[in-house]
Structure formats: structure tokens, C-alpha cells
C-alpha positions as MATLAB code, in Angstrom:
seq = 'XXXXXXXXXXXXXXXXXXXXXXXXXXXXXXXXXXXXXXXXXXXXXXXXXXXXXXXXXXXXXXXXXXXXXXXX';
ca = [
     100.632   70.481   99.475;
     104.358   69.932   99.823;
     104.467   68.202   96.444;
     102.789   71.143   94.740;
     105.228   73.561   96.378;
     108.230   71.477   95.338;
     106.974   71.182   91.762;
     106.370   74.933   91.482;
     109.715   75.692   93.090;
     111.572   73.380   90.719;
     109.790   74.892   87.710;
     110.462   78.487   88.740;
     114.061   78.016   89.895;
     115.606   78.291   86.405;
     113.882   81.656   85.946;
     115.641   83.143   88.978;
     119.006   83.361   87.224;
     117.592   85.139   84.196;
     115.749   87.656   86.397;
     118.793   88.397   88.555;
     120.665   90.006   85.656;
     119.061   93.343   86.402;
     120.911   93.622   89.689;
     124.308   93.912   88.020;
     122.951   96.408   85.499;
     121.562   98.610   88.290;
     124.865   98.421   90.155;
     126.850   99.513   87.106;
     124.406  102.321   86.367;
     124.491  103.544   89.969;
     128.293  103.546   89.937;
     128.335  105.659   86.783;
     125.756  108.158   88.091;
     127.644  109.067   91.240;
     126.275  109.542   94.757;
     123.299  111.780   93.923;
     122.217  109.669   90.968;
     122.528  106.450   92.951;
     120.288  107.889   95.676;
     117.722  108.844   93.051;
     117.846  105.356   91.545;
     117.347  103.740   94.966;
     114.441  106.069   95.757;
     112.851  105.240   92.401;
     113.088  101.521   93.097;
     111.452  101.981   96.495;
     108.741  104.187   94.958;
     107.922  101.554   92.338;
     107.828   98.803   94.970;
     105.372  100.603   97.268;
     102.225   99.892   95.226;
     102.656   96.094   94.997;
     103.736   95.856   98.640;
     100.708   97.896   99.729;
      98.358   95.818   97.586;
      99.703   92.523   98.935;
      99.558   93.841  102.506;
      95.909   94.853  102.129;
      95.018   91.478  100.618;
      96.840   89.700  103.458;
      95.042   91.744  106.075;
      91.616   91.099  104.516;
      92.396   87.383  104.257;
      93.538   87.273  107.884;
      90.396   89.084  109.121;
      88.154   86.811  107.034;
      89.785   83.634  108.359;
      89.723   84.973  111.911;
      85.976   85.659  111.691;
      85.340   82.132  110.375;
      87.088   80.517  113.352;
      85.064   82.390  115.988;
];
């Protein structure tokens, strides 16, 4: 299991730098928009993140309940 994790981690590590470019773009955009625009941008990011976080949370809860029922 550890070998699989290390292999996946080493394969995905180079992608992290290319994905992190968006952070600097968002920072520059927020600085140009001012205080009200930056708040709107932050709220939009949170709004877009709610669906995946909710979906993963529900899947985690169902998985936890299923595994808990198997043990008892």
C-alpha cells in the first residue's frame, strides 16, 4: 500500500507546480478589483467549492456507516 501511495505521489508531484499558477493570477485579479471585488471573488471560490466538498463528505459518511455496520 505504501508503495502504491509513493508511486502515485511521485507521478502527481510535477503537476502541482503547473496547477498552482492560478493562485498568483487570482491574487493579481483581486488586487486590481479592490476590496468589494476581492470579497466577491472569495465568495465565488467558496460557492464553487461547496458542491465537491459536500459530495465527498456524503460519500465519506456513507463509507464510514457501511464499514461500521460490517464490523458489528
